[in-house]
N, C-alpha and C positions, 0 to 999 in steps of 0.2 A: 648430514647437514641438508642435502638436497631434498631428502624425503620429508623434512620438516617444512620446507618451502612450498611443496606441492599444494597443500590445502589453501595456503594464502594465495597462490597464483590462480587456483580454480575459483576462489571467491572473488578475486579482482576481475577475472574474465567474465563471470556471471554479472557482476555489477556494471561493467561497461557494455555488455551485450544486452542488458535489460532494457535500455531505452529503445533499441530497435524493435524488440518483441512487443513492447507496450504501446508503440505508436500506431499500430493497426487499429482502426476504428471499427466497431461492430456494425452489422446490418441487422435488420429485423427489429422487433419490439422487445422491450425488457421483459424478463420472465420472473424477476424477483426484485425486492428492495433490500437495502442494507443500511445500518447505522453503525458508526464506529466512534469510539472515544479513545484517544491515546495521548501519551506524553512523549514528546520528541526532544532530543538533545543533540546538538550538532556543533562540531568544531572541525572543519574539513571533512571528517567522517561523521556519521550520524547513527543514532540508535533510537528505537521506539518500542513501546510496550503498551498494550491496552486490550480492549475487548469491544464487543458490540452484539448486534442481533441481525441475523439473516431471516427475512420473511419470504417463504417459498411455499407455494401450493397451499396457502391458508394456514400454515404453521409458522411458529417463531422458533429459531434455533440460536442459543447463545454461542458466541464465537470468541476465540482468543486471537490476538494480533501481536506479532513480534517483527521487528525490522532492523536491517543493517544497511547502511548506504554510504554514499559519497556526496559531498556538496552541501554547503550551508554553514551557518554559524548562529548560535543562540539556543534558547530553550522555549518551548511553547506547549500548550495543551491544545489538542486538535479535536474538534467534533466534526464528523463528516456524515453525510447521508447521500444516498443515490440509488442508482438502478443497476441491475445485473443482467447481462446479456449472455446467451449461449448456455444457460444452466438447464439441462434437461433432466438430470438426475442429481439428487442431493450429494451422492458420493463423488461427483466431479468437482465439488466446491473446495474442500480443504486442500492445502498444498502451498507451493511457493508461487507467489505472484511477482512479476516484474512490474515496476512502478515508474511512471514519469510524474514528477511533481513540480509545481511552481507555485509560489505564494509568498506571503509576508505576514508578519505579526508585529504589532507595536501596541503594548498595553492591552486593552479590551477589544481592539479592532484589528481584523486580519481576514484575508480570504484567499482562496485558491481553488484549483481543480486537480483531482487525481484521476489518472487512468491506470487500472491494474489489469493484468491478464495472466492466467496460468497456462500450463502446457496442455490442458484439456479444452482450451478454447473459451473458458469462462472469462468474461470481461466485465469490469465495473467502472462506472463513471461516477465519481463522488464530488460533491460540492463541499468545500471545507470552510470552517470558521476556526480561527486560531486566537488564542490569548497568550500573551507573553512577549518576548522580544526575540524574534528569529527571522532570518532571511534564508529561505530554502530554495535551491535550484539545483537539481541533480537527479540521480537515479538511486533507487533503493530496491532491495529484494525484501519482500514481505512474506512471512509465513503465517497463514491463517488456518486455524483448526477449530473443531467443535469442542466445547467444554464438556 
């Protein structure tokens, strides 16, 4: 019984530790840009799936985005764009990002800011637009990979 609870406890630990890791703001200038489109659904817990494009060193790379988190209620479609700090090598980009999010959506109007950071020091600042009906305030772990 306890062995089945270990993955759940590890996931909860990550989700509650994510806000601390994601709060550090980057220094220096952005080295890449990114756009993301995703669908988010939340009711105490939250989930997201989507994709986007990383623009780095003159090339565009399609990416996939998946997330699991805590906090919020409702459903929305999110479009985000922003800058990427600390990306020196494309191989440092994919992985698990800790996320701090705040924002709202009501119908066709909604806005927010996302800060995401992975364990390799890659940090993203995203400006978001949401459509739907959702109040989001919490932490989320996001898995980003190349398609």
